[in-house]
C-alpha positions as CSV (number, residue, x, y, z in Angstrom):
1,M,-11.5,-20.6,-33.7
2,K,-13.3,-19.9,-37.1
3,R,-11.6,-18.1,-39.9
4,S,-13.5,-17.8,-43.3
5,G,-15.9,-20.3,-42.1
6,V,-13.1,-22.8,-41.6
7,A,-11.9,-24.1,-38.2
8,A,-8.5,-23.6,-37.6
9,D,-5.9,-25.6,-35.7
10,K,-5.5,-24.5,-32.1
11,S,-1.7,-23.9,-32.5
12,L,-2.6,-21.3,-35.4
13,A,-5.1,-19.6,-33.3
14,D,-3.2,-16.3,-32.9
15,G,-2.4,-15.9,-36.6
16,G,1.3,-15.3,-36.2
17,D,2.0,-18.7,-36.9
18,V,0.0,-18.7,-40.1
19,E,2.0,-15.7,-41.3
20,D,5.4,-17.5,-40.2
21,L,4.3,-20.5,-42.3
22,K,3.2,-18.5,-45.2
23,L,6.6,-16.8,-45.3
24,A,8.5,-19.9,-45.1
25,A,6.7,-21.3,-48.0
26,S,7.1,-18.0,-50.0
27,R,10.9,-18.5,-49.7
28,M,10.8,-22.0,-51.4
29,T,10.1,-22.9,-54.9
30,G,8.8,-25.9,-56.8
31,A,8.6,-29.5,-55.4
32,K,10.2,-28.3,-52.0
33,R,7.3,-25.8,-51.6
34,R,4.6,-28.1,-52.6
35,A,5.9,-30.7,-50.1
36,F,6.1,-28.3,-47.4
37,Q,2.6,-27.0,-48.1
38,A,1.3,-30.6,-48.1
39,A,3.1,-31.3,-44.7
40,M,1.7,-28.1,-43.1
41,A,-1.9,-29.1,-44.6
42,V,-1.6,-32.4,-42.9
43,K,-0.3,-31.0,-39.6
44,H,-2.5,-28.1,-39.2
45,C,-5.6,-28.6,-41.5
46,D,-6.5,-32.2,-40.8
47,G,-5.1,-32.9,-44.3
48,S,-7.6,-30.9,-46.1
49,A,-6.2,-28.9,-49.0
50,R,-9.4,-26.8,-49.1
51,R,-8.8,-25.8,-45.5
52,A,-5.3,-25.1,-46.2
53,E,-6.4,-22.8,-49.1
54,A,-8.8,-20.9,-46.6
55,V,-6.2,-20.8,-43.8
56,F,-2.8,-20.0,-45.6
57,G,-4.1,-18.8,-48.9
58,W,-2.3,-21.6,-50.8
59,S,-3.6,-23.2,-54.1
60,R,-5.1,-26.4,-53.1
61,H,-4.0,-27.9,-56.4
62,A,-0.4,-27.1,-55.1
63,V,-1.1,-28.9,-52.0
64,E,-2.8,-31.9,-53.7
65,L,0.3,-32.2,-56.0
66,G,2.7,-32.0,-53.0
67,W,0.8,-35.2,-51.6
68,A,0.8,-36.9,-55.0
69,S,4.6,-36.3,-55.4
70,K,5.3,-37.8,-51.9
71,R,3.3,-40.7,-52.5
72,G,4.9,-41.3,-55.8
73,A,8.5,-41.0,-54.2
74,R,7.6,-43.6,-51.6
75,G,6.3,-46.4,-53.7
């Protein structure tokens, strides 16, 4: 399925899951929110911050920062 010119993951096809994930992220703050957004981008958007921006409306900078924080914490 295409939304805004971006192929969406099959599990997000009905749109309800997108709203649930957006709601979950909106109830988090700071590093926890960014880590969640990065994890959902990997799971549902093939790791693309730009696709996460199009599908979820999240800042791609926040998603990228979430990835960087996780990488820094690991090693």
